[in-house]
N, C-alpha and C positions, 0 to 999 in steps of 0.2 A: 599501433597505437592500444588495440583494445583487448590484446590478451596484456601486452607488459605498460601501460600506460594509463592505467580507465581515469586516474585523474582529472587528463585532460579531455574528454570525452564530455563536450555539448550537448545541452540537450536540441539545441540549435542541427547537428548535425543529427541526431537521434530521432526527429523528426520529419529529417529530410531522404534518409535511408528508405527504399521502396520496397527492400526485403521483409517481410514479415519477420521473421526467424532472427536474420542480424541487428534488426530492430530491436527484440526481447533480448538477445546478448546484451548490444550496449545498452541497454536499461539495467540490466541487472550487475556488469561490471560497473558503471556509473555511481549503481543503488536507488532504489528506489525513491529514498524521502530527498539526497538532493536533484532528483530527476524531478520530482514532486515538486520541490520548492522553486528551482531553476523557471520551469514553464507556467506556474501559478495554478494549480491545483486549486479545484472547486473542495471550498468543505461543505460538506453533504450533514453532517452531524458532526457532533460533538460533546464528551460527557467525561465521565472521573471512574476509574477503578482502584483498584488497589495498589498499579503501578502511576499513577497521577492522570492526567489528563489524554485524555484519546481523539483521532479526528478519526471521522471518514471521509474519505480524498478521494476526485474523482477526474480525472483529467480525461479530456474527449484526443482520439487519437483515427487522423485522416485514416482511412481503406480501414479501418478495424476496429474491433468494437473497444468502448474506457476504456480504461484502466481504474480500477476502483479497488482502495487497500487501506485496511485499517493501521493511521500509525498509533503507536502506542511505545510505552517502555517496560522493559523487565524489572518489577521492584527489587527484585534479587541483585541483578548484575549493574541494572541501570542502562544498559543498553536499550537506543534504541530501535524499533523494526517498524517496513512497510510489510503489513501482511495481508499478501492482493488477497478479492473475496470474485466471488460472481458479480455481474456487472448489478445486477438485480437488487441487490442490498440497499436497503435506504439508512437505516444505523448504526452505532457503532453496535450495541447490544447485539443486534441482528446478527451483522461480522462475529462479535464475539458465541453465540449461540452457534450458528452453522459452524465455525472452526473446532467446535466441541463436540457436532457432529449432532446438532438439534435439527429437525426440520420445522418445528414449532417454537419461535424462540420464549414466547410468554413459561414454558418449561425449561427456561433453562436457568438457573434462581444460584451460581454457585457462592459457596460461605467463606470459602476463601482458595485462594489459588498458588498453584507455588510450581 
């Protein structure tokens, strides 16, 4: 099921899995966005960038660190992404800055993103 039918993986199965590595693979195969929707991820922050609305989402995981990621859309391909960030990140801007390699998010001021 994990390898050949990832669309049949449920969030309930993922949350019941004790093995952290297998749980990670299951989430990757089912998709972070679908997983976050099924488990009712907590929205920590929302803002807008060139791709439109983006959300910083947090999912509490039993026996593991919280799963935190930036849900955003690529403006050129219109593809949705869930980009994982450290659980200490608190805002969408801070998440984008961290992904761009900025330790200080106040220094991250993109004029245009491609």
